[in-house]
Every structure is written in structure tokens, then in C-alpha cells.
Backbone as CSV, one residue per row, in Angstrom:
resi,resn,N_x,N_y,N_z,CA_x,CA_y,CA_z,C_x,C_y,C_z
1,MET,24.113,6.318,-10.066,24.040,5.054,-10.439,23.565,5.536,-12.441
2,SER,24.293,4.848,-12.799,23.627,5.010,-13.885,23.149,4.166,-14.610
3,ASN,21.741,4.193,-15.713,21.104,2.913,-16.283,21.725,1.664,-16.814
4,ASP,22.407,1.782,-16.989,23.117,0.118,-16.700,23.042,0.087,-15.351
5,ASP,23.088,0.106,-14.746,22.445,-0.796,-13.124,22.174,-0.978,-12.829
6,LEU,20.691,-0.468,-13.707,19.580,-1.175,-13.543,19.338,-2.305,-13.967
7,LEU,18.600,-3.369,-12.729,18.492,-4.565,-13.636,17.132,-4.651,-13.973
8,TYR,16.533,-3.370,-14.001,14.722,-3.369,-14.204,14.186,-1.976,-14.633
9,ASP,13.439,-1.487,-15.930,12.847,-0.474,-15.866,12.364,-0.176,-14.972
10,PRO,11.386,0.993,-13.698,10.820,0.745,-12.957,9.318,0.534,-13.360
11,ILE,9.361,1.689,-15.004,8.284,2.236,-15.667,7.659,0.844,-16.221
12,ASP,8.595,-0.184,-16.609,7.695,-1.911,-16.873,7.003,-2.241,-15.763
13,ILE,7.208,-1.622,-15.215,6.067,-2.191,-13.987,5.040,-1.471,-13.067
14,GLN,4.785,-0.250,-13.154,3.362,0.490,-13.308,2.230,-0.435,-14.098
15,PRO,1.549,0.616,-12.907,-0.355,-0.773,-12.930,-0.425,-0.112,-14.770
16,ILE,-1.657,-1.264,-15.169,-1.554,-0.018,-16.242,-3.653,0.877,-15.853
17,PRO,-3.134,2.062,-16.419,-4.117,2.728,-16.012,-5.699,2.124,-16.321
18,ALA,-6.498,2.473,-15.513,-7.852,1.864,-15.665,-8.469,2.292,-15.923
19,GLY,-9.068,0.948,-17.677,-9.345,1.681,-17.808,-10.766,0.034,-19.111
20,THR,-10.945,0.323,-20.492,-10.995,-0.876,-21.007,-10.587,-1.206,-22.412
21,TYR,-9.853,-2.168,-22.671,-8.717,-2.169,-23.042,-9.045,-3.486,-25.227
22,SER,-9.058,-3.612,-25.280,-8.751,-4.975,-26.484,-7.616,-5.205,-25.452
23,ALA,-7.338,-7.065,-26.052,-6.355,-7.812,-25.810,-6.415,-8.937,-26.081
24,HIS,-6.101,-10.182,-25.649,-6.347,-11.421,-25.920,-4.896,-12.194,-24.757
25,VAL,-5.217,-13.462,-24.143,-4.615,-14.023,-23.827,-3.412,-15.006,-24.087
26,ALA,-2.362,-14.278,-23.964,-0.859,-15.172,-23.993,-1.021,-16.007,-23.451
27,ARG,-1.044,-16.257,-22.566,-0.839,-17.255,-21.141,-1.794,-18.226,-20.687
28,ALA,-2.292,-19.167,-20.596,-3.384,-20.304,-19.792,-3.150,-21.444,-19.403
29,GLU,-3.035,-21.837,-18.265,-2.427,-23.326,-17.830,-3.876,-23.400,-16.810
30,LEU,-3.212,-24.645,-16.257,-3.819,-24.918,-14.597,-2.934,-25.348,-14.070
31,VAL,-3.471,-24.761,-13.128,-1.943,-24.572,-12.546,-2.596,-24.849,-11.034
32,THR,-1.362,-26.043,-9.641,-1.764,-26.343,-8.696,-0.965,-25.453,-7.914
33,SER,-1.532,-25.275,-7.089,-0.823,-24.038,-6.103,-0.615,-25.414,-4.778
34,LYS,0.104,-24.110,-3.719,1.566,-25.489,-2.546,0.474,-25.604,-1.958
35,ALA,-0.800,-25.367,-1.733,-1.750,-26.607,-1.582,-2.722,-27.390,-1.362
36,GLY,-2.149,-27.482,-3.371,-3.013,-28.525,-4.065,-4.100,-28.103,-3.930
37,ASN,-4.617,-26.581,-4.463,-6.013,-26.039,-5.381,-5.354,-25.976,-7.181
38,GLU,-6.294,-26.364,-7.190,-5.734,-26.309,-8.842,-6.763,-24.985,-9.006
39,TYR,-6.193,-23.777,-9.850,-6.606,-22.602,-10.671,-6.240,-22.645,-12.225
40,VAL,-7.100,-22.019,-13.201,-6.466,-21.572,-14.233,-5.450,-20.011,-14.028
41,ALA,-4.056,-20.270,-14.210,-3.625,-18.887,-14.397,-3.584,-18.345,-16.144
42,CYS,-4.194,-17.621,-15.668,-4.192,-16.416,-17.008,-3.099,-15.118,-17.024
43,GLU,-2.632,-14.630,-18.508,-1.838,-13.907,-18.928,-2.260,-13.069,-20.348
44,ILE,-2.932,-12.190,-19.546,-3.682,-11.555,-20.367,-2.724,-9.769,-20.903
45,GLN,-3.037,-9.871,-22.755,-2.205,-8.638,-23.048,-2.911,-7.969,-24.085
46,ILE,-2.427,-5.986,-23.771,-3.223,-5.436,-24.281,-2.680,-5.306,-25.930
47,LEU,-3.490,-5.244,-26.568,-2.969,-4.999,-27.889,-3.148,-4.440,-28.990
48,GLN,-3.739,-2.697,-27.931,-3.645,-1.732,-29.040,-3.796,-0.433,-28.165
49,GLY,-3.351,1.370,-28.816,-3.076,1.605,-27.879,-1.664,2.099,-26.458
50,SER,-1.949,3.121,-25.974,-0.071,3.446,-25.066,-0.423,2.199,-24.800
51,GLN,-1.379,1.193,-24.169,-0.698,0.127,-23.195,-0.628,-0.743,-24.013
52,GLN,0.006,-1.162,-25.256,-0.150,-2.189,-25.836,1.420,-2.667,-25.568
53,GLY,1.126,-4.035,-25.306,1.860,-5.360,-25.067,2.385,-5.787,-23.337
54,LYS,1.582,-4.404,-22.570,1.699,-4.947,-21.100,0.853,-5.629,-21.078
55,THR,1.135,-6.895,-20.033,-0.038,-7.916,-19.629,-0.044,-7.123,-17.874
56,VAL,-1.251,-8.590,-17.582,-2.207,-7.888,-16.213,-2.509,-9.830,-16.165
57,SER,-2.212,-9.778,-15.003,-2.332,-11.672,-14.734,-4.262,-11.462,-14.389
58,VAL,-4.473,-12.825,-14.009,-5.617,-13.663,-13.046,-5.929,-14.820,-13.420
59,ASN,-6.236,-14.667,-12.094,-6.322,-16.756,-11.712,-7.636,-16.808,-11.262
60,PHE,-8.042,-17.972,-12.015,-9.189,-18.379,-11.586,-9.554,-19.373,-10.516
61,HIS,-9.738,-19.034,-9.876,-9.480,-20.614,-9.138,-10.905,-21.182,-8.848
62,ILE,-10.373,-21.931,-9.570,-12.327,-22.813,-10.085,-12.534,-23.579,-8.797
63,HIS,-11.579,-23.919,-8.076,-11.358,-25.239,-7.226,-11.569,-24.445,-5.489
64,ALA,-11.841,-23.305,-5.613,-11.638,-22.969,-3.731,-12.895,-23.591,-3.147
65,LYS,-12.306,-23.128,-1.967,-13.542,-24.072,-0.509,-14.309,-23.338,-0.773
66,ASP,-14.216,-21.907,-0.878,-15.146,-20.757,-0.578,-16.217,-20.667,-1.883
67,PRO,-17.378,-21.392,-2.017,-18.587,-21.112,-2.012,-18.595,-20.104,-3.510
68,ARG,-18.948,-19.283,-2.814,-18.921,-17.748,-3.688,-17.851,-17.532,-4.223
69,PHE,-16.144,-17.213,-3.816,-15.049,-17.277,-5.182,-15.228,-18.327,-5.681
70,ARG,-15.369,-19.528,-5.521,-15.119,-20.746,-6.580,-16.451,-19.723,-7.050
71,GLN,-17.361,-19.480,-7.246,-18.970,-19.723,-8.650,-18.310,-17.595,-8.752
72,ASP,-18.062,-16.993,-8.216,-17.593,-15.375,-8.977,-16.183,-15.824,-10.232
73,SER,-15.122,-17.030,-9.649,-13.951,-17.433,-10.895,-14.988,-18.155,-11.841
74,ARG,-15.351,-19.541,-11.591,-16.682,-20.002,-12.714,-17.223,-18.796,-13.627
75,ARG,-17.396,-18.109,-13.140,-18.698,-16.883,-13.794,-17.529,-16.363,-14.731
76,LYS,-16.465,-15.475,-14.578,-15.423,-15.306,-14.231,-14.849,-15.724,-15.668
77,LEU,-14.225,-16.611,-15.260,-13.910,-17.586,-16.466,-15.006,-17.896,-17.599
78,THR,-15.770,-18.365,-17.330,-17.042,-18.733,-18.223,-17.342,-17.517,-19.508
79,ARG,-17.154,-16.037,-18.739,-16.804,-15.416,-19.315,-16.621,-14.727,-20.617
80,LEU,-14.738,-15.306,-19.938,-14.333,-14.952,-20.760,-13.863,-16.318,-21.846
81,LEU,-14.596,-17.506,-21.923,-14.332,-18.200,-22.804,-15.203,-17.908,-24.051
82,SER,-16.703,-17.540,-23.321,-17.690,-16.581,-23.978,-17.461,-16.224,-25.484
83,CYS,-16.665,-14.737,-24.741,-15.563,-13.789,-25.439,-15.194,-14.360,-26.184
84,CYS,-14.482,-15.337,-26.412,-13.454,-15.278,-27.092,-14.257,-16.901,-28.419
85,GLY,-15.475,-16.887,-27.815,-16.236,-17.580,-28.893,-16.202,-19.503,-28.747
86,ILE,-16.137,-19.913,-27.113,-15.208,-21.036,-26.497,-16.256,-21.469,-26.024
87,ASP,-17.574,-22.586,-26.171,-18.754,-22.336,-25.431,-18.531,-23.201,-23.803
88,ASN,-17.969,-24.502,-24.749,-17.340,-25.395,-22.674,-16.014,-24.907,-22.012
89,VAL,-15.635,-25.082,-20.828,-15.202,-25.043,-20.138,-14.301,-26.405,-20.117
90,THR,-12.953,-26.711,-21.200,-12.242,-27.843,-20.893,-10.670,-27.401,-20.102
91,LYS,-9.735,-29.147,-20.228,-8.341,-28.226,-20.122,-8.564,-27.975,-21.814
92,SER,-8.537,-28.856,-22.617,-8.526,-27.840,-23.455,-8.584,-27.126,-24.669
93,SER,-10.121,-26.078,-24.049,-10.698,-25.630,-23.747,-9.645,-23.489,-23.376
94,LEU,-8.763,-24.554,-22.675,-7.664,-22.873,-22.499,-6.663,-23.163,-23.542
95,GLN,-6.265,-23.620,-24.003,-5.314,-23.328,-25.585,-6.305,-22.691,-26.544
96,SER,-7.034,-22.480,-26.353,-7.847,-22.473,-27.788,-8.950,-20.312,-26.784
97,LEU,-8.235,-20.470,-26.132,-8.219,-18.489,-25.898,-7.167,-17.692,-26.420
98,TYR,-6.161,-18.896,-26.675,-4.598,-17.906,-27.424,-5.116,-17.524,-28.553
99,GLU,-5.144,-16.631,-28.679,-4.674,-14.971,-29.512,-6.108,-14.632,-29.730
100,LYS,-7.415,-14.576,-29.116,-8.239,-14.530,-30.123,-9.121,-13.239,-29.051
101,PRO,-8.638,-12.459,-30.106,-9.497,-10.915,-29.503,-10.979,-10.426,-28.175
102,PHE,-10.363,-9.751,-27.383,-11.781,-9.600,-26.558,-11.120,-8.425,-25.990
103,LEU,-12.527,-7.529,-25.024,-12.672,-6.320,-24.491,-12.213,-6.642,-22.901
104,VAL,-11.000,-6.468,-22.524,-10.644,-7.111,-21.006,-11.390,-5.480,-19.634
105,GLU,-11.859,-5.205,-18.903,-12.241,-3.910,-18.044,-10.686,-4.392,-16.887
106,ILE,-10.162,-3.220,-17.063,-9.298,-3.475,-16.112,-9.083,-1.411,-14.952
107,GLY,-9.038,-2.471,-13.642,-9.131,-1.186,-12.542,-7.315,-1.882,-11.292
108,GLU,-7.010,-0.581,-11.293,-6.853,-0.014,-9.794,-6.430,-0.704,-8.941
109,THR,-6.052,-0.689,-8.456,-5.798,-1.309,-6.646,-4.466,-0.588,-6.419
110,LYS,-4.229,-1.046,-4.940,-3.491,-1.077,-4.152,-3.472,-2.433,-2.827
111,ASP,-1.982,-3.025,-3.040,-2.345,-4.211,-2.594,-0.844,-4.002,-1.771
112,ASN,0.011,-4.671,-1.203,0.613,-5.307,0.243,2.128,-4.206,-0.248
113,PHE,2.177,-4.389,-2.427,3.485,-4.380,-2.044,3.184,-2.460,-3.277
114,GLY,2.049,-2.200,-3.021,1.797,-1.191,-3.737,0.437,-1.070,-4.943
115,ASP,0.990,0.062,-6.068,-0.484,0.335,-7.115,-0.048,-1.522,-7.596
116,THR,-1.447,-1.599,-8.521,-1.380,-3.399,-8.885,-3.270,-3.198,-9.621
117,ASN,-2.379,-3.862,-11.032,-4.117,-4.191,-11.854,-4.704,-5.126,-11.006
118,ASN,-6.621,-5.181,-11.369,-7.545,-6.645,-11.255,-7.726,-6.046,-12.130
119,VAL,-8.400,-7.611,-13.176,-8.805,-7.741,-13.622,-11.064,-7.311,-13.484
120,LEU,-11.493,-6.908,-13.977,-12.478,-6.458,-13.513,-13.804,-7.515,-14.444
121,GLY,-13.512,-8.067,-15.769,-15.045,-7.638,-16.024,-14.177,-8.217,-17.737
122,PHE,-15.082,-9.197,-18.878,-14.486,-9.419,-20.528,-15.671,-9.353,-20.739
123,GLU,-15.586,-8.320,-21.995,-16.624,-7.909,-23.350,-16.952,-8.868,-24.538
124,ARG,-16.910,-8.962,-25.320,-17.240,-9.259,-26.656,-16.913,-8.370,-27.320
125,LEU,-15.778,-8.479,-28.652,-15.314,-7.237,-28.848,-16.830,-7.503,-30.126
126,ARG,-17.024,-5.175,-29.926,-17.683,-5.717,-30.848,-18.022,-5.720,-32.209
127,GLY,-19.213,-6.136,-32.852,-19.005,-6.692,-33.775,-19.150,-7.947,-34.138
128,ARG,-18.392,-8.698,-33.568,-18.224,-9.663,-33.032,-18.458,-10.909,-33.037
């Protein structure tokens, strides 16, 4: 099989190596799941280094029924907003996240489909 026959490059779907990266939010939206639960879906894009341009997705289940899961999601979303200089969590503040740099800590894990990434946390860029 030639490269022309490939539908996509499997190297592109390899997980980002675990570490802390300079990043920004490339997409953030309030989504309703099939079960009717709202959550915030974000796409985080790496800004520098060998992983520049790669993205990792993170969902914040701010209305989850499980109180600990809901609290953890709200804490992480609040931390992301804070790192971007945003104080209040509102629907319009999601759009304010775009292209504001911060540090993201990315981990690696395995799921049913193989190696994947998870977002462990957010930090304000040093000097900001």
C-alpha cells in the first residue's frame, strides 16, 4: 500500500508525551450530551516545541449528577479560566478563553482504544 492510499497519517493520532506545555484554548463550547447533560467541551492546542499545533480535548462535566465528579470538573474549569485572567464562569466567558496562553499539564493513559492523553491541570504562565 502506498502513502497515497492512506486516509490519514497514524503518526498524527499518537498521544502527546506527558509533560507541561504552553497552550491556548482553540475551541470551547457548551454541549448537551445524548443523555441531556450539559458540559463544556474544550480543545487545547500546544503553542511551542516539538508538539506545536497538536491538540488535546478536555470536557468539563459541570452539571454531572455525581457530586464529586461535578465538583472536580468545576474546579478544573475555574482554574483554567483563572489562568486566562477570567474571574466569572459564564457562557460568554467561554469565548473569552480563546487564544489566551497558559500552561497545561498533560498525562498519558490507556483506554479501550489504546494510548491517549488526559489533562491533569492548568497553570498561569510564569511572569503573567
